[in-house]
LUMKEGU-803636 format. One record per residue: residue number from 1; x, y, z of N, C-alpha, C in turn. Coordinates in steps of 0.2 Angstrom, whole numbers, plus 5000, padded with zeros to 4 digits. Each point is the difference from the previous one (the first is absolute). Layout:
N
<node num="NUM" n_px="X" n_py="Y" n_pz="Z" ca_px="X" ca_py="Y" ca_pz="Z" c_px="X" c_py="Y" c_pz="Z"/>
...
REM end
This chain:
91
<node num="1" n_px="5276" n_py="5085" n_pz="4945" ca_px="4993" ca_py="5000" ca_pz="4999" c_px="4997" c_py="5003" c_pz="5006"/>
<node num="2" n_px="4994" n_py="5003" n_pz="4998" ca_px="4996" ca_py="5003" ca_pz="5006" c_px="4995" c_py="4996" c_pz="5002"/>
<node num="3" n_px="4995" n_py="5003" n_pz="5003" ca_px="4995" ca_py="4996" ca_pz="5003" c_px="4995" c_py="4998" c_pz="4995"/>
<node num="4" n_px="5000" n_py="5002" n_pz="4994" ca_px="4995" ca_py="4998" ca_pz="4994" c_px="5000" c_py="4993" c_pz="4999"/>
<node num="5" n_px="5005" n_py="4996" n_pz="5000" ca_px="5000" ca_py="4993" ca_pz="4999" c_px="4996" c_py="4996" c_pz="5006"/>
<node num="6" n_px="5002" n_py="5003" n_pz="5006" ca_px="4996" ca_py="4997" ca_pz="5006" c_px="4993" c_py="5001" c_pz="5000"/>
<node num="7" n_px="4998" n_py="5006" n_pz="4998" ca_px="4993" ca_py="5002" ca_pz="4999" c_px="4996" c_py="4995" c_pz="4995"/>
<node num="8" n_px="5004" n_py="5000" n_pz="4994" ca_px="4997" ca_py="4996" ca_pz="4995" c_px="4999" c_py="4992" c_pz="5002"/>
<node num="9" n_px="5005" n_py="4998" n_pz="5004" ca_px="5000" ca_py="4993" ca_pz="5002" c_px="4994" c_py="4999" c_pz="5005"/>
<node num="10" n_px="4999" n_py="5005" n_pz="5004" ca_px="4995" ca_py="5000" ca_pz="5005" c_px="4993" c_py="5000" c_pz="4997"/>
<node num="11" n_px="4999" n_py="5004" n_pz="4995" ca_px="4994" ca_py="5001" ca_pz="4997" c_px="4999" c_py="4993" c_pz="4996"/>
<node num="12" n_px="5005" n_py="4997" n_pz="4997" ca_px="4999" ca_py="4994" ca_pz="4997" c_px="4998" c_py="4994" c_pz="5005"/>
<node num="13" n_px="5003" n_py="5000" n_pz="5005" ca_px="4999" ca_py="4995" ca_pz="5005" c_px="4993" c_py="5001" c_pz="5003"/>
<node num="14" n_px="4998" n_py="5006" n_pz="5001" ca_px="4993" ca_py="5002" ca_pz="5003" c_px="4995" c_py="4998" c_pz="4995"/>
<node num="15" n_px="5001" n_py="5001" n_pz="4994" ca_px="4995" ca_py="4998" ca_pz="4995" c_px="4999" c_py="4992" c_pz="5000"/>
<node num="16" n_px="5006" n_py="4997" n_pz="5000" ca_px="5000" ca_py="4992" ca_pz="5000" c_px="4996" c_py="4998" c_pz="5006"/>
<node num="17" n_px="5002" n_py="5003" n_pz="5006" ca_px="4996" ca_py="4997" ca_pz="5006" c_px="4993" c_py="5002" c_pz="5000"/>
<node num="18" n_px="4998" n_py="5006" n_pz="4997" ca_px="4993" ca_py="5001" ca_pz="4999" c_px="4996" c_py="4995" c_pz="4995"/>
<node num="19" n_px="5004" n_py="4999" n_pz="4995" ca_px="4997" ca_py="4995" ca_pz="4995" c_px="4999" c_py="4993" c_pz="5003"/>
<node num="20" n_px="5005" n_py="4998" n_pz="5004" ca_px="4999" ca_py="4994" ca_pz="5004" c_px="4994" c_py="5000" c_pz="5005"/>
<node num="21" n_px="5000" n_py="5005" n_pz="5003" ca_px="4994" ca_py="5000" ca_pz="5005" c_px="4993" c_py="5000" c_pz="4997"/>
<node num="22" n_px="5000" n_py="5004" n_pz="4994" ca_px="4994" ca_py="5000" ca_pz="4996" c_px="4998" c_py="4993" c_pz="4998"/>
<node num="23" n_px="5005" n_py="4996" n_pz="4998" ca_px="4999" ca_py="4993" ca_pz="4997" c_px="4998" c_py="4996" c_pz="5006"/>
<node num="24" n_px="5003" n_py="5000" n_pz="5006" ca_px="4998" ca_py="4996" ca_pz="5006" c_px="4993" c_py="5002" c_pz="5002"/>
<node num="25" n_px="4998" n_py="5006" n_pz="5000" ca_px="4994" ca_py="5002" ca_pz="5002" c_px="4994" c_py="4997" c_pz="4995"/>
<node num="26" n_px="5002" n_py="5000" n_pz="4993" ca_px="4995" ca_py="4997" ca_pz="4995" c_px="5000" c_py="4993" c_pz="5001"/>
<node num="27" n_px="5006" n_py="4997" n_pz="5001" ca_px="5000" ca_py="4992" ca_pz="5001" c_px="4996" c_py="4998" c_pz="5006"/>
<node num="28" n_px="5001" n_py="5004" n_pz="5006" ca_px="4996" ca_py="4999" ca_pz="5006" c_px="4993" c_py="5000" c_pz="4999"/>
<node num="29" n_px="4998" n_py="5005" n_pz="4996" ca_px="4992" ca_py="5001" ca_pz="4998" c_px="4998" c_py="4994" c_pz="4996"/>
<node num="30" n_px="5004" n_py="4998" n_pz="4995" ca_px="4998" ca_py="4994" ca_pz="4996" c_px="4999" c_py="4994" c_pz="5004"/>
<node num="31" n_px="5005" n_py="4999" n_pz="5005" ca_px="4999" ca_py="4994" ca_pz="5004" c_px="4994" c_py="5000" c_pz="5005"/>
<node num="32" n_px="4999" n_py="5006" n_pz="5003" ca_px="4994" ca_py="5001" ca_pz="5004" c_px="4993" c_py="4999" c_pz="4996"/>
<node num="33" n_px="5000" n_py="5002" n_pz="4994" ca_px="4994" ca_py="5000" ca_pz="4996" c_px="4999" c_py="4992" c_pz="4998"/>
<node num="34" n_px="5006" n_py="4997" n_pz="4999" ca_px="4999" ca_py="4993" ca_pz="4998" c_px="4998" c_py="4996" c_pz="5006"/>
<node num="35" n_px="5002" n_py="5001" n_pz="5006" ca_px="4998" ca_py="4997" ca_pz="5006" c_px="4993" c_py="5001" c_pz="5001"/>
<node num="36" n_px="4998" n_py="5006" n_pz="4999" ca_px="4992" ca_py="5002" ca_pz="5001" c_px="4996" c_py="4996" c_pz="4995"/>
<node num="37" n_px="5002" n_py="4999" n_pz="4994" ca_px="4997" ca_py="4996" ca_pz="4995" c_px="4999" c_py="4993" c_pz="5002"/>
<node num="38" n_px="5006" n_py="4997" n_pz="5002" ca_px="5000" ca_py="4993" ca_pz="5002" c_px="4995" c_py="4999" c_pz="5006"/>
<node num="39" n_px="5000" n_py="5005" n_pz="5005" ca_px="4995" ca_py="4999" ca_pz="5005" c_px="4993" c_py="5001" c_pz="4998"/>
<node num="40" n_px="4999" n_py="5004" n_pz="4996" ca_px="4993" ca_py="5001" ca_pz="4997" c_px="4998" c_py="4993" c_pz="4996"/>
<node num="41" n_px="5004" n_py="4997" n_pz="4997" ca_px="4999" ca_py="4994" ca_pz="4996" c_px="4998" c_py="4994" c_pz="5005"/>
<node num="42" n_px="5005" n_py="5000" n_pz="5006" ca_px="4999" ca_py="4995" ca_pz="5005" c_px="4993" c_py="5001" c_pz="5003"/>
<node num="43" n_px="4999" n_py="5006" n_pz="5002" ca_px="4993" ca_py="5002" ca_pz="5003" c_px="4994" c_py="4998" c_pz="4996"/>
<node num="44" n_px="5001" n_py="5001" n_pz="4994" ca_px="4994" ca_py="4998" ca_pz="4995" c_px="4999" c_py="4993" c_pz="4999"/>
<node num="45" n_px="5006" n_py="4996" n_pz="5000" ca_px="5000" ca_py="4993" ca_pz="4999" c_px="4999" c_py="4996" c_pz="5006"/>
<node num="46" n_px="5003" n_py="5002" n_pz="5005" ca_px="5000" ca_py="4996" ca_pz="5006" c_px="4997" c_py="5003" c_pz="5007"/>
<node num="47" n_px="4999" n_py="5006" n_pz="4999" ca_px="4997" ca_py="5004" ca_pz="5006" c_px="5004" c_py="5004" c_pz="5004"/>
<node num="48" n_px="4997" n_py="5005" n_pz="5003" ca_px="5005" ca_py="5005" ca_pz="5004" c_px="5004" c_py="4998" c_pz="5005"/>
<node num="49" n_px="4998" n_py="4994" n_pz="5003" ca_px="5004" ca_py="4998" ca_pz="5006" c_px="5007" c_py="4997" c_pz="4997"/>
<node num="50" n_px="4999" n_py="4997" n_pz="4994" ca_px="5006" ca_py="4997" ca_pz="4997" c_px="5005" c_py="5006" c_pz="4998"/>
<node num="51" n_px="4997" n_py="5005" n_pz="4997" ca_px="5005" ca_py="5006" ca_pz="4998" c_px="5003" c_py="5003" c_pz="5007"/>
<node num="52" n_px="4996" n_py="5000" n_pz="5005" ca_px="5004" ca_py="5003" ca_pz="5006" c_px="5005" c_py="4995" c_pz="5003"/>
<node num="53" n_px="4999" n_py="4994" n_pz="4999" ca_px="5005" ca_py="4995" ca_pz="5002" c_px="5007" c_py="5001" c_pz="4996"/>
<node num="54" n_px="5000" n_py="5002" n_pz="4994" ca_px="5006" ca_py="5000" ca_pz="4996" c_px="5003" c_py="5007" c_pz="4999"/>
<node num="55" n_px="4996" n_py="5005" n_pz="5002" ca_px="5002" ca_py="5007" ca_pz="4999" c_px="5007" c_py="5001" c_pz="5003"/>
<node num="56" n_px="5002" n_py="4998" n_pz="5006" ca_px="5006" ca_py="5001" ca_pz="5002" c_px="5006" c_py="4997" c_pz="4997"/>
<node num="57" n_px="4998" n_py="4994" n_pz="4997" ca_px="5005" ca_py="4996" ca_pz="4997" c_px="5002" c_py="5003" c_pz="4993"/>
<node num="58" n_px="4995" n_py="5002" n_pz="4997" ca_px="5000" ca_py="5004" ca_pz="4993" c_px="5004" c_py="5006" c_pz="5001"/>
<node num="59" n_px="4999" n_py="5004" n_pz="5006" ca_px="5004" ca_py="5006" ca_pz="5001" c_px="5007" c_py="4999" c_pz="5000"/>
<node num="60" n_px="5003" n_py="4994" n_pz="5001" ca_px="5007" ca_py="4999" ca_pz="5001" c_px="5003" c_py="4999" c_pz="4993"/>
<node num="61" n_px="4996" n_py="4999" n_pz="4995" ca_px="5003" ca_py="4999" ca_pz="4993" c_px="5000" c_py="5006" c_pz="4996"/>
<node num="62" n_px="5006" n_py="5002" n_pz="4998" ca_px="5001" ca_py="5006" ca_pz="4996" c_px="5002" c_py="4999" c_pz="4993"/>
<node num="63" n_px="5000" n_py="4994" n_pz="4998" ca_px="5002" ca_py="4998" ca_pz="4993" c_px="4994" c_py="5000" c_pz="4995"/>
<node num="64" n_px="5000" n_py="5004" n_pz="4995" ca_px="4994" ca_py="5000" ca_pz="4996" c_px="4999" c_py="4993" c_pz="4996"/>
<node num="65" n_px="5006" n_py="4997" n_pz="4998" ca_px="4999" ca_py="4993" ca_pz="4997" c_px="4997" c_py="4995" c_pz="5004"/>
<node num="66" n_px="5002" n_py="5000" n_pz="5007" ca_px="4996" ca_py="4995" ca_pz="5004" c_px="4993" c_py="5002" c_pz="5001"/>
<node num="67" n_px="4999" n_py="5007" n_pz="5001" ca_px="4993" ca_py="5002" ca_pz="5001" c_px="4995" c_py="4998" c_pz="4994"/>
<node num="68" n_px="5003" n_py="5001" n_pz="4994" ca_px="4997" ca_py="4998" ca_pz="4993" c_px="4998" c_py="4992" c_pz="5000"/>
<node num="69" n_px="5005" n_py="4996" n_pz="5002" ca_px="4999" ca_py="4993" ca_pz="5001" c_px="4994" c_py="4998" c_pz="5005"/>
<node num="70" n_px="5000" n_py="5004" n_pz="5006" ca_px="4995" ca_py="4999" ca_pz="5005" c_px="4994" c_py="5002" c_pz="4997"/>
<node num="71" n_px="4999" n_py="5005" n_pz="4997" ca_px="4994" ca_py="5003" ca_pz="4997" c_px="4997" c_py="4994" c_pz="4995"/>
<node num="72" n_px="5004" n_py="4998" n_pz="4996" ca_px="4998" ca_py="4995" ca_pz="4995" c_px="4997" c_py="4993" c_pz="5004"/>
<node num="73" n_px="5004" n_py="4999" n_pz="5005" ca_px="4998" ca_py="4994" ca_pz="5004" c_px="4993" c_py="5001" c_pz="5004"/>
<node num="74" n_px="4999" n_py="5006" n_pz="5002" ca_px="4993" ca_py="5001" ca_pz="5003" c_px="4995" c_py="4998" c_pz="4995"/>
<node num="75" n_px="5001" n_py="5002" n_pz="4994" ca_px="4995" ca_py="4999" ca_pz="4994" c_px="4999" c_py="4993" c_pz="4999"/>
<node num="76" n_px="5006" n_py="4996" n_pz="5000" ca_px="5000" ca_py="4993" ca_pz="4998" c_px="4998" c_py="4995" c_pz="5005"/>
<node num="77" n_px="5001" n_py="5002" n_pz="5006" ca_px="4998" ca_py="4996" ca_pz="5006" c_px="4993" c_py="4998" c_pz="5000"/>
<node num="78" n_px="4998" n_py="4994" n_pz="5001" ca_px="4993" ca_py="4998" ca_pz="5001" c_px="4998" c_py="5001" c_pz="5007"/>
<node num="79" n_px="5004" n_py="4999" n_pz="5005" ca_px="4999" ca_py="5000" ca_pz="5007" c_px="5005" c_py="5004" c_pz="5004"/>
<node num="80" n_px="4998" n_py="5002" n_pz="5006" ca_px="5005" ca_py="5004" ca_pz="5004" c_px="5006" c_py="4996" c_pz="5001"/>
<node num="81" n_px="4999" n_py="4993" n_pz="5001" ca_px="5006" ca_py="4996" ca_pz="5002" c_px="5005" c_py="5000" c_pz="4994"/>
<node num="82" n_px="4997" n_py="4999" n_pz="4994" ca_px="5004" ca_py="5001" ca_pz="4993" c_px="5004" c_py="5006" c_pz="5000"/>
<node num="83" n_px="4997" n_py="5005" n_pz="5002" ca_px="5004" ca_py="5007" ca_pz="5000" c_px="5005" c_py="5000" c_pz="5005"/>
<node num="84" n_px="4999" n_py="4998" n_pz="5006" ca_px="5004" ca_py="5000" ca_pz="5006" c_px="5006" c_py="4996" c_pz="4998"/>
<node num="85" n_px="4999" n_py="4994" n_pz="4997" ca_px="5006" ca_py="4996" ca_pz="4998" c_px="5005" c_py="5003" c_pz="4995"/>
<node num="86" n_px="4997" n_py="5003" n_pz="4995" ca_px="5004" ca_py="5004" ca_pz="4995" c_px="5003" c_py="5006" c_pz="5003"/>
<node num="87" n_px="4996" n_py="5004" n_pz="5004" ca_px="5003" ca_py="5006" ca_pz="5004" c_px="5006" c_py="4998" c_pz="5004"/>
<node num="88" n_px="5000" n_py="4995" n_pz="5004" ca_px="5006" ca_py="4998" ca_pz="5004" c_px="5006" c_py="4998" c_pz="4996"/>
<node num="89" n_px="4999" n_py="4998" n_pz="4994" ca_px="5006" ca_py="4998" ca_pz="4995" c_px="5003" c_py="5006" c_pz="4997"/>
<node num="90" n_px="4996" n_py="5006" n_pz="5000" ca_px="5003" ca_py="5006" ca_pz="4998" c_px="5004" c_py="5004" c_pz="5005"/>
<node num="91" n_px="5000" n_py="4998" n_pz="5006" ca_px="5004" ca_py="5003" ca_pz="5005" c_px="5007" c_py="4998" c_pz="5000"/>
REM end
């Protein structure tokens, strides 16, 4: 066999790696967008100083399911302390 098989494998591997990188880029964008939405909700409900306090903690979360739960908790929480209590349980 000549180089044809190696080239085809290389092309296939390159496509797979490219698809994976595009997926990761999209997922990273979704995570960043969700974090931004959470911060906007916190700012609207509890004020900008509260959003600043939690921004770095949110930046460490990259799981969309966790971010969805946190976003819902922002909406449900009646006080900042209620939200913080639930947020700590998500970590």
